N, C-alpha and C positions, 0 to 999 in steps of 0.2 A: 895556273891562271894569271891572269892578267892581271895589274895593279888598283884595276877601274874595276874588272871584278871584283877584287880585295876590299878595293870604297864600300860596294853596292854592301859586301857582307856585309863586314862591316855596320855599319847604319840601322841597316833590316837587326842585326842585331840590337845593334844600340835600342830600335824603333822601340824591340817582343818589349824588354830589361825598362823602356819604361814606362810599359805599356802594365808590365807585371809592379811593380813598382808603386805603379800611382795606383793598383788597384790597390794597396796595402801590403803586402809583399815582400820581403829580400829574399837573396844568393845565399845560399847555403854550404858548404863545399862538405860530402865526407869524405874519409880514409871510413872504407868497411879492409875484413880479410880479404884478402886474395882467393879462394876457395877451390881457383884451378890449379894454385900455389903446389910444388913437390914436399911434403911433409901436412900438408891440414889435416889431413885427415887424423895421420895419427897425431896428431896437434887437443883433436877434438875430442877425441875418444879418447887419450887422457887425462883430458878434463872432463868431460865425462861422469869419464870413472875414479875420481881424486874427490867428484859430486859426491856425487853418490850411493860412495867410500863417506863420507862426513856423519860424526857424532850429527850436523843438524842440514840431513839432508828430507828426514818428516819432514820440518818448521818448513824449508825449502822447497817442497812439493805444495805445499801446502799453501802458501803464498800466493803458490804461478798459481793453483789454480784459482786461487781468490781472482785476481785483479784477471786474465783468460776469457775471452770471449768465449761464449755458449756457440757454437758453430755448430751442430746437433742439431 
């Protein structure tokens, strides 16, 4: 990519961000677990089992159910 093309791209992105800010929005960066990573499924399974085996499992599930949106 040429320097001119890079500059135009940068200016276009900057203008887009300025329009979003003018609408009252701000950028936010989120770092999430990579579900494709090796070991992710095993770690998630272990955590789910630990939560299910907790003495507070029923109360935790009741809370989740109470705040969840029913899509049925």
